PDB file of N, CA, C and O in Angstrom:
ATOM      1  N   MET A   1    -142.218-181.257   1.004  1.00  0.00           N
ATOM      2  CA  MET A   1    -142.796-181.126   2.224  1.00  0.00           C
ATOM      3  C   MET A   1    -143.742-182.222   2.642  1.00  0.00           C
ATOM      4  O   MET A   1    -143.843-182.619   3.803  1.00  0.00           O
ATOM      5  N   ARG A   2    -144.440-182.694   1.596  1.00  0.00           N
ATOM      6  CA  ARG A   2    -145.450-183.813   1.978  1.00  0.00           C
ATOM      7  C   ARG A   2    -144.689-185.065   2.130  1.00  0.00           C
ATOM      8  O   ARG A   2    -145.162-185.969   2.820  1.00  0.00           O
ATOM      9  N   LEU A   3    -143.554-185.194   1.546  1.00  0.00           N
ATOM     10  CA  LEU A   3    -142.660-186.441   1.743  1.00  0.00           C
ATOM     11  C   LEU A   3    -142.250-186.471   3.115  1.00  0.00           C
ATOM     12  O   LEU A   3    -142.406-187.509   3.758  1.00  0.00           O
ATOM     13  N   LEU A   4    -141.751-185.468   3.630  1.00  0.00           N
ATOM     14  CA  LEU A   4    -141.255-185.262   4.973  1.00  0.00           C
ATOM     15  C   LEU A   4    -142.421-185.577   6.024  1.00  0.00           C
ATOM     16  O   LEU A   4    -142.121-186.119   7.087  1.00  0.00           O
ATOM     17  N   ARG A   5    -143.679-185.258   5.750  1.00  0.00           N
ATOM     18  CA  ARG A   5    -144.815-185.393   6.583  1.00  0.00           C
ATOM     19  C   ARG A   5    -144.999-186.881   6.564  1.00  0.00           C
ATOM     20  O   ARG A   5    -145.249-187.476   7.612  1.00  0.00           O
ATOM     21  N   ASN A   6    -144.899-187.437   5.546  1.00  0.00           N
ATOM     22  CA  ASN A   6    -145.172-188.883   5.260  1.00  0.00           C
ATOM     23  C   ASN A   6    -144.204-189.659   6.201  1.00  0.00           C
ATOM     24  O   ASN A   6    -144.567-190.510   7.013  1.00  0.00           O
ATOM     25  N   PHE A   7    -142.861-189.231   5.974  1.00  0.00           N
ATOM     26  CA  PHE A   7    -141.724-189.806   6.667  1.00  0.00           C
ATOM     27  C   PHE A   7    -142.046-189.682   8.201  1.00  0.00           C
ATOM     28  O   PHE A   7    -141.968-190.657   8.949  1.00  0.00           O
ATOM     29  N   HIS A   8    -142.383-188.528   8.592  1.00  0.00           N
ATOM     30  CA  HIS A   8    -142.652-188.306  10.028  1.00  0.00           C
ATOM     31  C   HIS A   8    -143.830-189.321  10.546  1.00  0.00           C
ATOM     32  O   HIS A   8    -143.789-189.931  11.615  1.00  0.00           O
ATOM     33  N   LEU A   9    -144.774-189.375   9.684  1.00  0.00           N
ATOM     34  CA  LEU A   9    -146.014-190.236  10.095  1.00  0.00           C
ATOM     35  C   LEU A   9    -145.548-191.787  10.272  1.00  0.00           C
ATOM     36  O   LEU A   9    -145.885-192.489  11.226  1.00  0.00           O
ATOM     37  N   THR A  10    -144.817-192.156   9.326  1.00  0.00           N
ATOM     38  CA  THR A  10    -144.142-193.509   9.325  1.00  0.00           C
ATOM     39  C   THR A  10    -143.262-193.906  10.583  1.00  0.00           C
ATOM     40  O   THR A  10    -143.181-195.013  11.115  1.00  0.00           O
ATOM     41  N   LYS A  11    -142.669-192.808  10.901  1.00  0.00           N
ATOM     42  CA  LYS A  11    -141.793-193.032  12.051  1.00  0.00           C
ATOM     43  C   LYS A  11    -142.621-193.014  13.273  1.00  0.00           C
ATOM     44  O   LYS A  11    -142.354-193.812  14.172  1.00  0.00           O
ATOM     45  N   LEU A  12    -143.588-192.193  13.392  1.00  0.00           N
ATOM     46  CA  LEU A  12    -144.501-192.198  14.480  1.00  0.00           C
ATOM     47  C   LEU A  12    -145.191-193.628  14.581  1.00  0.00           C
ATOM     48  O   LEU A  12    -145.294-194.147  15.692  1.00  0.00           O
ATOM     49  N   LYS A  13    -145.579-194.158  13.652  1.00  0.00           N
ATOM     50  CA  LYS A  13    -146.220-195.462  13.488  1.00  0.00           C
ATOM     51  C   LYS A  13    -145.328-196.527  13.953  1.00  0.00           C
ATOM     52  O   LYS A  13    -145.709-197.422  14.707  1.00  0.00           O
ATOM     53  N   GLN A  14    -144.020-196.411  13.450  1.00  0.00           N
ATOM     54  CA  GLN A  14    -143.063-197.388  13.891  1.00  0.00           C
ATOM     55  C   GLN A  14    -142.624-197.425  15.363  1.00  0.00           C
ATOM     56  O   GLN A  14    -142.313-198.451  15.967  1.00  0.00           O
ATOM     57  N   ASN A  15    -142.636-196.177  15.869  1.00  0.00           N
ATOM     58  CA  ASN A  15    -142.485-195.991  17.332  1.00  0.00           C
ATOM     59  C   ASN A  15    -143.509-196.587  18.127  1.00  0.00           C
ATOM     60  O   ASN A  15    -143.254-197.269  19.120  1.00  0.00           O
ATOM     61  N   PHE A  16    -144.846-196.307  17.652  1.00  0.00           N
ATOM     62  CA  PHE A  16    -145.983-196.780  18.361  1.00  0.00           C
ATOM     63  C   PHE A  16    -146.012-198.409  18.318  1.00  0.00           C
ATOM     64  O   PHE A  16    -146.357-199.027  19.325  1.00  0.00           O
ATOM     65  N   ILE A  17    -145.676-199.014  17.245  1.00  0.00           N
ATOM     66  CA  ILE A  17    -145.710-200.334  17.206  1.00  0.00           C
ATOM     67  C   ILE A  17    -144.685-201.051  17.985  1.00  0.00           C
ATOM     68  O   ILE A  17    -144.918-202.143  18.504  1.00  0.00           O
ATOM     69  N   LEU A  18    -143.392-200.361  18.080  1.00  0.00           N
ATOM     70  CA  LEU A  18    -142.398-200.753  18.955  1.00  0.00           C
ATOM     71  C   LEU A  18    -142.740-200.687  20.437  1.00  0.00           C
ATOM     72  O   LEU A  18    -142.333-201.519  21.248  1.00  0.00           O
ATOM     73  N   PHE A  19    -143.481-199.689  20.729  1.00  0.00           N
ATOM     74  CA  PHE A  19    -143.974-199.291  22.150  1.00  0.00           C
ATOM     75  C   PHE A  19    -144.972-200.520  22.410  1.00  0.00           C
ATOM     76  O   PHE A  19    -144.866-201.244  23.400  1.00  0.00           O
ATOM     77  N   LEU A  20    -145.901-200.672  21.470  1.00  0.00           N
ATOM     78  CA  LEU A  20    -146.918-201.727  21.898  1.00  0.00           C
ATOM     79  C   LEU A  20    -146.217-203.039  22.056  1.00  0.00           C
ATOM     80  O   LEU A  20    -146.543-203.732  23.020  1.00  0.00           O
ATOM     81  N   ARG A  21    -145.305-203.466  21.242  1.00  0.00           N
ATOM     82  CA  ARG A  21    -144.611-204.715  21.244  1.00  0.00           C
ATOM     83  C   ARG A  21    -143.684-204.887  22.570  1.00  0.00           C
ATOM     84  O   ARG A  21    -143.486-205.978  23.104  1.00  0.00           O
ATOM     85  N   ALA A  22    -143.177-203.724  22.998  1.00  0.00           N
ATOM     86  CA  ALA A  22    -142.455-203.798  24.279  1.00  0.00           C
ATOM     87  C   ALA A  22    -143.392-203.944  25.446  1.00  0.00           C
ATOM     88  O   ALA A  22    -143.126-204.686  26.392  1.00  0.00           O
ATOM     89  N   ARG A  23    -144.457-203.253  25.373  1.00  0.00           N
ATOM     90  CA  ARG A  23    -145.472-203.413  26.363  1.00  0.00           C
ATOM     91  C   ARG A  23    -146.020-204.931  26.537  1.00  0.00           C
ATOM     92  O   ARG A  23    -146.041-205.555  27.598  1.00  0.00           O
ATOM     93  N   ALA A  24    -146.464-205.394  25.261  1.00  0.00           N
ATOM     94  CA  ALA A  24    -146.816-206.752  25.228  1.00  0.00           C
ATOM     95  C   ALA A  24    -145.781-207.781  25.830  1.00  0.00           C
ATOM     96  O   ALA A  24    -146.102-208.658  26.632  1.00  0.00           O
ATOM     97  N   PHE A  25    -144.518-207.578  25.357  1.00  0.00           N
ATOM     98  CA  PHE A  25    -143.413-208.362  25.833  1.00  0.00           C
ATOM     99  C   PHE A  25    -143.189-208.422  27.308  1.00  0.00           C
ATOM    100  O   PHE A  25    -142.898-209.450  27.919  1.00  0.00           O
ATOM    101  N   THR A  26    -143.391-206.924  27.971  1.00  0.00           N
ATOM    102  CA  THR A  26    -143.205-206.831  29.319  1.00  0.00           C
ATOM    103  C   THR A  26    -144.398-207.693  30.214  1.00  0.00           C
ATOM    104  O   THR A  26    -144.199-208.296  31.269  1.00  0.00           O
ATOM    105  N   GLU A  27    -145.657-207.570  29.494  1.00  0.00           N
ATOM    106  CA  GLU A  27    -146.797-208.244  30.169  1.00  0.00           C
ATOM    107  C   GLU A  27    -146.649-209.740  30.140  1.00  0.00           C
ATOM    108  O   GLU A  27    -146.945-210.451  31.101  1.00  0.00           O
ATOM    109  N   ALA A  28    -146.144-210.218  28.921  1.00  0.00           N
ATOM    110  CA  ALA A  28    -145.930-211.721  28.818  1.00  0.00           C
ATOM    111  C   ALA A  28    -144.740-212.186  29.912  1.00  0.00           C
ATOM    112  O   ALA A  28    -144.802-213.193  30.617  1.00  0.00           O
ATOM    113  N   PHE A  29    -143.669-211.236  29.885  1.00  0.00           N
ATOM    114  CA  PHE A  29    -142.617-211.710  30.845  1.00  0.00           C
ATOM    115  C   PHE A  29    -143.092-211.603  32.189  1.00  0.00           C
ATOM    116  O   PHE A  29    -142.628-212.431  32.972  1.00  0.00           O
ATOM    117  N   LYS A  30    -143.996-210.686  32.681  1.00  0.00           N
ATOM    118  CA  LYS A  30    -144.520-210.755  34.060  1.00  0.00           C
ATOM    119  C   LYS A  30    -145.138-211.965  34.408  1.00  0.00           C
ATOM    120  O   LYS A  30    -144.838-212.652  35.384  1.00  0.00           O
ATOM    121  N   LYS A  31    -146.245-212.271  33.355  1.00  0.00           N
ATOM    122  CA  LYS A  31    -146.945-213.335  33.530  1.00  0.00           C
ATOM    123  C   LYS A  31    -146.195-214.714  33.568  1.00  0.00           C
ATOM    124  O   LYS A  31    -146.570-215.635  34.294  1.00  0.00           O
ATOM    125  N   ASN A  32    -145.083-214.792  32.715  1.00  0.00           N
ATOM    126  CA  ASN A  32    -144.300-215.997  32.574  1.00  0.00           C
ATOM    127  C   ASN A  32    -143.419-216.035  34.021  1.00  0.00           C
ATOM    128  O   ASN A  32    -143.118-217.101  34.559  1.00  0.00           O
ATOM    129  N   LYS A  33    -143.105-214.897  34.492  1.00  0.00           N
ATOM    130  CA  LYS A  33    -142.329-214.958  35.893  1.00  0.00           C
ATOM    131  C   LYS A  33    -143.165-215.718  36.938  1.00  0.00           C
ATOM    132  O   LYS A  33    -142.764-216.606  37.692  1.00  0.00           O
ATOM    133  N   LEU A  34    -144.492-215.164  36.832  1.00  0.00           N
ATOM    134  CA  LEU A  34    -145.636-215.394  37.863  1.00  0.00           C
ATOM    135  C   LEU A  34    -145.734-217.086  37.625  1.00  0.00           C
ATOM    136  O   LEU A  34    -145.668-217.822  38.610  1.00  0.00           O
ATOM    137  N   ASN A  35    -145.844-217.469  36.695  1.00  0.00           N
ATOM    138  CA  ASN A  35    -146.139-218.897  36.233  1.00  0.00           C
ATOM    139  C   ASN A  35    -145.034-219.705  36.841  1.00  0.00           C
ATOM    140  O   ASN A  35    -145.237-220.686  37.557  1.00  0.00           O
ATOM    141  N   LYS A  36    -143.712-219.184  36.477  1.00  0.00           N
ATOM    142  CA  LYS A  36    -142.584-220.052  36.860  1.00  0.00           C
ATOM    143  C   LYS A  36    -142.586-220.086  38.537  1.00  0.00           C
ATOM    144  O   LYS A  36    -142.351-221.127  39.152  1.00  0.00           O
ATOM    145  N   GLU A  37    -142.846-218.963  39.117  1.00  0.00           N
ATOM    146  CA  GLU A  37    -142.900-218.881  40.625  1.00  0.00           C
ATOM    147  C   GLU A  37    -143.985-219.840  41.139  1.00  0.00           C
ATOM    148  O   GLU A  37    -143.811-220.477  42.178  1.00  0.00           O
ATOM    149  N   LEU A  38    -145.086-219.938  40.417  1.00  0.00           N
ATOM    150  CA  LEU A  38    -146.137-220.715  40.944  1.00  0.00           C
ATOM    151  C   LEU A  38    -145.856-222.287  40.565  1.00  0.00           C
ATOM    152  O   LEU A  38    -146.385-223.141  41.277  1.00  0.00           O
ATOM    153  N   SER A  39    -145.109-222.654  39.559  1.00  0.00           N
ATOM    154  CA  SER A  39    -144.978-223.821  39.198  1.00  0.00           C
ATOM    155  C   SER A  39    -143.767-224.456  39.784  1.00  0.00           C
ATOM    156  O   SER A  39    -143.558-225.649  39.563  1.00  0.00           O
ATOM    157  N   ILE A  40    -142.893-223.699  40.570  1.00  0.00           N
ATOM    158  CA  ILE A  40    -141.687-224.261  41.165  1.00  0.00           C
ATOM    159  C   ILE A  40    -142.071-225.370  42.307  1.00  0.00           C
ATOM    160  O   ILE A  40    -141.505-226.462  42.346  1.00  0.00           O
ATOM    161  N   PRO A  41    -143.011-225.010  43.162  1.00  0.00           N
ATOM    162  CA  PRO A  41    -143.334-226.051  44.286  1.00  0.00           C
ATOM    163  C   PRO A  41    -143.857-227.188  43.682  1.00  0.00           C
ATOM    164  O   PRO A  41    -143.557-228.261  44.206  1.00  0.00           O
ATOM    165  N   ILE A  42    -144.635-227.200  42.607  1.00  0.00           N
ATOM    166  CA  ILE A  42    -145.210-228.396  41.931  1.00  0.00           C
ATOM    167  C   ILE A  42    -143.867-229.207  41.439  1.00  0.00           C
ATOM    168  O   ILE A  42    -143.618-230.361  41.786  1.00  0.00           O
ATOM    169  N   GLU A  43    -143.164-228.526  40.700  1.00  0.00           N
ATOM    170  CA  GLU A  43    -141.971-229.295  40.318  1.00  0.00           C
ATOM    171  C   GLU A  43    -141.140-229.962  41.388  1.00  0.00           C
ATOM    172  O   GLU A  43    -140.600-231.044  41.157  1.00  0.00           O
ATOM    173  N   ARG A  44    -141.016-229.330  42.589  1.00  0.00           N
ATOM    174  CA  ARG A  44    -140.302-229.947  43.585  1.00  0.00           C
ATOM    175  C   ARG A  44    -140.919-231.096  44.134  1.00  0.00           C
ATOM    176  O   ARG A  44    -140.320-232.044  44.642  1.00  0.00           O
ATOM    177  N   GLY A  45    -142.296-230.955  43.994  1.00  0.00           N
ATOM    178  CA  GLY A  45    -143.205-232.106  44.560  1.00  0.00           C
ATOM    179  C   GLY A  45    -142.936-233.371  43.779  1.00  0.00           C
ATOM    180  O   GLY A  45    -142.852-234.482  44.303  1.00  0.00           O
ATOM    181  N   ASN A  46    -142.821-233.149  42.614  1.00  0.00           N
ATOM    182  CA  ASN A  46    -142.408-234.462  41.767  1.00  0.00           C
ATOM    183  C   ASN A  46    -141.161-234.952  42.245  1.00  0.00           C
ATOM    184  O   ASN A  46    -140.656-235.954  41.738  1.00  0.00           O
TER     185      ASN A  46
END
């Protein structure tokens, strides 16, 4: 029973880490997209 509970906790922790990583990736992607949109006119100016 204790083993099962430990396994469940590990699973939850993994899911949480994956969730955080996905959120961080999404945020970085949004920022990257914004930066690209902002830098396009500058690149055209060159």
